[in-house]
DOVO-892286 format. One record per residue (C-alpha): residue number from 1; residue in three letters; x, y, z. Coordinates in steps of 0.05 Angstrom, whole numbers, plus 5000, padded with zeros to 4 digits. Layout:
<nodes>
NODE, NUM, ALA, X, Y, Z
...
</nodes>
This chain:
<nodes>
NODE, 1, MET, 7478, 3503, 1939
NODE, 2, GLY, 7452, 3439, 1896
NODE, 3, ASP, 7391, 3412, 1868
NODE, 4, LEU, 7354, 3387, 1926
NODE, 5, PRO, 7296, 3423, 1958
NODE, 6, ASN, 7312, 3461, 2012
NODE, 7, ASN, 7274, 3404, 2061
NODE, 8, GLU, 7313, 3358, 2036
NODE, 9, ARG, 7380, 3389, 2032
NODE, 10, SER, 7371, 3403, 2111
NODE, 11, LEU, 7353, 3329, 2118
NODE, 12, ALA, 7413, 3309, 2078
NODE, 13, GLU, 7454, 3338, 2125
NODE, 14, ASN, 7421, 3320, 2185
NODE, 15, ASN, 7439, 3256, 2163
NODE, 16, ARG, 7506, 3265, 2150
NODE, 17, ALA, 7518, 3298, 2219
NODE, 18, ILE, 7489, 3241, 2253
NODE, 19, ALA, 7525, 3193, 2213
NODE, 20, THR, 7604, 3230, 2209
NODE, 21, GLY, 7585, 3247, 2292
NODE, 22, LYS, 7611, 3321, 2271
NODE, 23, ALA, 7572, 3381, 2295
NODE, 24, LYS, 7526, 3405, 2237
NODE, 25, PHE, 7555, 3469, 2226
NODE, 26, ILE, 7632, 3427, 2211
NODE, 27, VAL, 7590, 3378, 2161
NODE, 28, LEU, 7558, 3443, 2126
NODE, 29, SER, 7626, 3479, 2129
NODE, 30, GLU, 7656, 3418, 2097
NODE, 31, VAL, 7595, 3418, 2048
NODE, 32, ILE, 7619, 3492, 2016
NODE, 33, ILE, 7684, 3482, 2017
NODE, 34, ASP, 7683, 3413, 1975
NODE, 35, LYS, 7637, 3467, 1931
NODE, 36, ILE, 7701, 3510, 1922
NODE, 37, LYS, 7753, 3456, 1915
NODE, 38, GLN, 7712, 3429, 1853
NODE, 39, GLY, 7714, 3500, 1827
NODE, 40, GLU, 7636, 3506, 1834
NODE, 41, LEU, 7650, 3566, 1878
NODE, 42, GLN, 7718, 3611, 1851
NODE, 43, PRO, 7764, 3652, 1882
NODE, 44, GLY, 7728, 3719, 1895
NODE, 45, ASP, 7663, 3693, 1898
NODE, 46, GLN, 7616, 3706, 1945
NODE, 47, ILE, 7597, 3644, 1995
NODE, 48, PRO, 7519, 3639, 2021
NODE, 49, SER, 7506, 3689, 2076
NODE, 50, GLU, 7477, 3668, 2145
NODE, 51, ASN, 7406, 3683, 2122
NODE, 52, GLU, 7419, 3648, 2055
NODE, 53, LEU, 7446, 3592, 2094
NODE, 54, ILE, 7389, 3591, 2152
NODE, 55, LYS, 7338, 3583, 2088
NODE, 56, THR, 7364, 3538, 2049
NODE, 57, PHE, 7392, 3484, 2109
NODE, 58, ASN, 7332, 3510, 2159
NODE, 59, ILE, 7395, 3519, 2212
NODE, 60, SER, 7398, 3573, 2274
NODE, 61, ASN, 7433, 3636, 2268
NODE, 62, THR, 7483, 3604, 2316
NODE, 63, THR, 7498, 3542, 2266
NODE, 64, ALA, 7506, 3587, 2206
NODE, 65, ARG, 7557, 3640, 2237
NODE, 66, LYS, 7591, 3585, 2259
NODE, 67, THR, 7590, 3548, 2188
NODE, 68, LEU, 7623, 3615, 2155
NODE, 69, LEU, 7678, 3620, 2217
NODE, 70, GLU, 7695, 3550, 2209
NODE, 71, ILE, 7707, 3562, 2127
NODE, 72, GLU, 7738, 3627, 2141
NODE, 73, SER, 7786, 3600, 2206
NODE, 74, LYS, 7813, 3545, 2161
NODE, 75, GLY, 7834, 3598, 2101
NODE, 76, TRP, 7791, 3577, 2047
NODE, 77, ALA, 7747, 3654, 2057
NODE, 78, ARG, 7749, 3718, 2084
NODE, 79, ARG, 7692, 3763, 2108
NODE, 80, ILE, 7696, 3840, 2090
NODE, 81, LYS, 7646, 3878, 2139
NODE, 82, GLY, 7584, 3900, 2110
NODE, 83, LYS, 7597, 3855, 2048
NODE, 84, GLY, 7596, 3790, 2057
NODE, 85, THR, 7644, 3727, 2065
NODE, 86, TYR, 7684, 3714, 1998
NODE, 87, VAL, 7727, 3656, 1967
NODE, 88, LEU, 7803, 3673, 1979
NODE, 89, ASN, 7843, 3656, 1920
NODE, 90, ARG, 7890, 3587, 1933
NODE, 91, THR, 7901, 3577, 1872
NODE, 92, GLU, 7984, 3561, 1852
NODE, 93, ASP, 8024, 3614, 1844
NODE, 94, HIS, 7961, 3656, 1864
NODE, 95, HIS, 7937, 3661, 1785
NODE, 96, LEU, 7876, 3708, 1785
NODE, 97, LEU, 7816, 3682, 1748
NODE, 98, ARG, 7773, 3726, 1703
NODE, 99, THR, 7718, 3708, 1670
NODE, 100, LEU, 7693, 3738, 1597
NODE, 101, GLY, 7625, 3748, 1586
NODE, 102, SER, 7604, 3759, 1660
NODE, 103, ILE, 7562, 3819, 1670
NODE, 104, TYR, 7577, 3807, 1745
NODE, 105, ALA, 7647, 3802, 1744
NODE, 106, THR, 7650, 3861, 1699
NODE, 107, ARG, 7603, 3903, 1754
NODE, 108, ARG, 7645, 3892, 1814
NODE, 109, GLY, 7706, 3910, 1789
NODE, 110, PHE, 7778, 3901, 1791
NODE, 111, HIS, 7795, 3935, 1859
NODE, 112, ASP, 7740, 3901, 1888
NODE, 113, SER, 7751, 3831, 1866
NODE, 114, LEU, 7820, 3835, 1893
NODE, 115, ILE, 7800, 3859, 1959
NODE, 116, ALA, 7752, 3789, 1953
NODE, 117, GLU, 7802, 3748, 1935
NODE, 118, GLY, 7850, 3766, 1988
NODE, 119, PHE, 7899, 3810, 1965
NODE, 120, THR, 7927, 3884, 1978
NODE, 121, PRO, 7910, 3925, 1915
NODE, 122, LYS, 7937, 3996, 1895
NODE, 123, ASN, 7938, 4037, 1831
NODE, 124, ILE, 7982, 4087, 1798
NODE, 125, VAL, 7952, 4138, 1751
NODE, 126, LEU, 8003, 4155, 1700
NODE, 127, GLU, 7954, 4189, 1657
NODE, 128, LYS, 7881, 4226, 1669
NODE, 129, THR, 7864, 4272, 1610
NODE, 130, VAL, 7805, 4295, 1570
NODE, 131, LEU, 7803, 4274, 1491
NODE, 132, PRO, 7764, 4328, 1451
NODE, 133, ASP, 7762, 4283, 1389
NODE, 134, GLY, 7733, 4219, 1403
NODE, 135, ILE, 7769, 4146, 1405
NODE, 136, SER, 7752, 4086, 1367
NODE, 137, SER, 7767, 4010, 1369
NODE, 138, GLU, 7743, 3948, 1327
NODE, 139, ILE, 7716, 3894, 1376
NODE, 140, ASN, 7690, 3829, 1351
NODE, 141, GLY, 7693, 3853, 1273
NODE, 142, ARG, 7661, 3916, 1307
NODE, 143, HIS, 7675, 3979, 1297
NODE, 144, PHE, 7661, 4020, 1354
NODE, 145, ILE, 7662, 4099, 1365
NODE, 146, ILE, 7655, 4141, 1428
NODE, 147, GLU, 7649, 4220, 1404
NODE, 148, GLY, 7686, 4272, 1438
NODE, 149, PRO, 7697, 4293, 1495
NODE, 150, VAL, 7729, 4229, 1527
NODE, 151, LEU, 7766, 4216, 1587
NODE, 152, LYS, 7829, 4172, 1584
NODE, 153, LEU, 7840, 4139, 1637
NODE, 154, HIS, 7908, 4102, 1642
NODE, 155, GLN, 7928, 4069, 1706
NODE, 156, LEU, 7973, 4007, 1735
NODE, 157, ARG, 7943, 3952, 1779
NODE, 158, TYR, 7982, 3916, 1826
NODE, 159, ALA, 7957, 3852, 1873
NODE, 160, ASP, 8008, 3855, 1928
NODE, 161, GLU, 8064, 3900, 1903
NODE, 162, LEU, 8068, 3862, 1837
NODE, 163, LEU, 8039, 3897, 1778
NODE, 164, ILE, 7988, 3855, 1744
NODE, 165, LYS, 7945, 3907, 1695
NODE, 166, ASP, 7975, 3961, 1653
NODE, 167, GLU, 7893, 3979, 1638
NODE, 168, VAL, 7874, 4053, 1599
NODE, 169, LYS, 7801, 4066, 1594
NODE, 170, TYR, 7761, 4113, 1554
NODE, 171, ILE, 7695, 4142, 1572
NODE, 172, SER, 7644, 4174, 1544
NODE, 173, LEU, 7643, 4247, 1582
NODE, 174, THR, 7584, 4261, 1544
NODE, 175, MET, 7543, 4209, 1583
NODE, 176, CYS, 7583, 4208, 1640
NODE, 177, PRO, 7594, 4282, 1659
NODE, 178, LYS, 7642, 4309, 1705
NODE, 179, ILE, 7670, 4224, 1713
NODE, 180, ASN, 7741, 4247, 1720
NODE, 181, ARG, 7729, 4271, 1787
NODE, 182, ILE, 7709, 4212, 1814
NODE, 183, PRO, 7759, 4163, 1847
NODE, 184, THR, 7795, 4113, 1796
NODE, 185, GLU, 7793, 4046, 1843
NODE, 186, VAL, 7711, 4049, 1840
NODE, 187, SER, 7681, 4001, 1791
NODE, 188, TYR, 7659, 4042, 1739
NODE, 189, PHE, 7614, 3997, 1709
NODE, 190, LYS, 7576, 4006, 1774
NODE, 191, VAL, 7587, 4085, 1767
NODE, 192, TYR, 7545, 4082, 1699
NODE, 193, GLU, 7491, 4044, 1731
NODE, 194, ASN, 7479, 4082, 1793
NODE, 195, THR, 7511, 4148, 1786
NODE, 196, TYR, 7489, 4162, 1710
NODE, 197, HIS, 7426, 4108, 1713
NODE, 198, LEU, 7455, 4076, 1648
NODE, 199, LYS, 7423, 4017, 1624
NODE, 200, ILE, 7487, 3962, 1599
NODE, 201, ALA, 7460, 3929, 1546
NODE, 202, GLU, 7521, 3883, 1534
NODE, 203, VAL, 7600, 3880, 1536
NODE, 204, GLN, 7638, 3861, 1477
NODE, 205, GLN, 7712, 3835, 1489
NODE, 206, THR, 7766, 3802, 1459
NODE, 207, LEU, 7821, 3769, 1485
NODE, 208, SER, 7895, 3759, 1444
NODE, 209, VAL, 7967, 3745, 1474
NODE, 210, LYS, 8026, 3778, 1453
NODE, 211, ILE, 8111, 3771, 1469
NODE, 212, LEU, 8128, 3837, 1510
NODE, 213, GLU, 8206, 3842, 1508
NODE, 214, PRO, 8248, 3873, 1571
NODE, 215, ASN, 8249, 3948, 1573
NODE, 216, THR, 8191, 3960, 1526
NODE, 217, THR, 8134, 3955, 1574
NODE, 218, ASN, 8110, 3979, 1644
NODE, 219, PHE, 8113, 3911, 1677
NODE, 220, ASP, 8192, 3894, 1696
NODE, 221, LEU, 8202, 3839, 1660
NODE, 222, SER, 8272, 3804, 1666
NODE, 223, LYS, 8260, 3754, 1597
NODE, 224, PRO, 8205, 3759, 1538
NODE, 225, THR, 8140, 3750, 1568
NODE, 226, PRO, 8070, 3735, 1549
NODE, 227, VAL, 8011, 3785, 1564
NODE, 228, PHE, 7939, 3782, 1550
NODE, 229, VAL, 7912, 3833, 1505
NODE, 230, LEU, 7839, 3855, 1529
NODE, 231, ASP, 7801, 3896, 1480
NODE, 232, SER, 7730, 3916, 1500
NODE, 233, ALA, 7664, 3964, 1499
NODE, 234, VAL, 7616, 3971, 1552
NODE, 235, ILE, 7552, 3979, 1505
NODE, 236, CYS, 7488, 4018, 1535
NODE, 237, THR, 7416, 4012, 1501
NODE, 238, GLY, 7409, 4043, 1436
NODE, 239, ASP, 7478, 4027, 1416
NODE, 240, LYS, 7517, 4077, 1446
NODE, 241, ILE, 7587, 4067, 1472
NODE, 242, VAL, 7602, 4092, 1540
NODE, 243, GLU, 7670, 4057, 1550
NODE, 244, ILE, 7729, 4030, 1512
NODE, 245, GLU, 7781, 3989, 1545
NODE, 246, GLN, 7853, 3968, 1521
NODE, 247, SER, 7890, 3937, 1572
NODE, 248, TYR, 7947, 3880, 1583
NODE, 249, TYR, 7953, 3831, 1640
NODE, 250, HIS, 8007, 3795, 1657
NODE, 251, GLY, 8007, 3724, 1630
NODE, 252, ASP, 8041, 3695, 1695
NODE, 253, LYS, 7992, 3712, 1735
NODE, 254, TYR, 7922, 3703, 1697
NODE, 255, LYS, 7884, 3648, 1676
NODE, 256, PHE, 7813, 3676, 1642
NODE, 257, ALA, 7749, 3629, 1636
NODE, 258, VAL, 7689, 3641, 1588
NODE, 259, ILE, 7605, 3644, 1604
NODE, 260, ALA, 7583, 3611, 1530
NODE, 261, ASN, 7517, 3651, 1554
NODE, 262, PRO, 7516, 3717, 1588
NODE, 263, GLU, 7450, 3732, 1590
NODE, 264, HIS, 7441, 3673, 1623
NODE, 265, ALA, 7492, 3682, 1674
NODE, 266, GLN, 7463, 3752, 1695
NODE, 267, ARG, 7401, 3726, 1706
NODE, 268, GLU, 7432, 3667, 1751
NODE, 269, LYS, 7468, 3727, 1790
</nodes>
């Protein structure tokens, strides 16, 4: 919420409220909305909670609650019960922003990210099978192998009835036995950490662009359309590969950002 110490932030916002004649919760809501407009808070990001606002600005519970309600009432965010308040997607044509190199974004998962941004997600599973012989992939010049048995999960991901991702995951059943029984809309990253107690060391990703022709893909295309092709590997300590993903993202609906120092970004989150 800025570089000022908490007491200085509180004083600054008090002075601003006095100068403008606005209620303090209005001033604080405008501060946060400005951060959304400037891109400091991206669609799907969590807005500081009531307790965080209270601690940062030295305000009452009532002021903190009114601040969040004001942001929500103006259409900049949405509260998800039991989870928090999240920035809604107000980008032109509802483009989805995804961040490569972000452990935080990967951990949150595709399904929850759509909900946080204000979309209604839907998954259609095309294939859920066990491959006895394993899988391999080359990413960033490195060769990654998952020994069998491997769960192959092919599903289509929708946002508000629009197909936006054609996703194929390969998951180690040796490291994650019976993971095929878990619902497919979950964040598998969280499952690796919380259910199987795996320590994720890194995520390797490459992004390329391919032109798909109509009637050659699961996307309903009326003309040749660019898609993003994402190849990724989730690597645990000991260089053990738990997941390989090969997916297409609808090029007209996506923008990708890159974190230059993912380790630092993970600590900041």
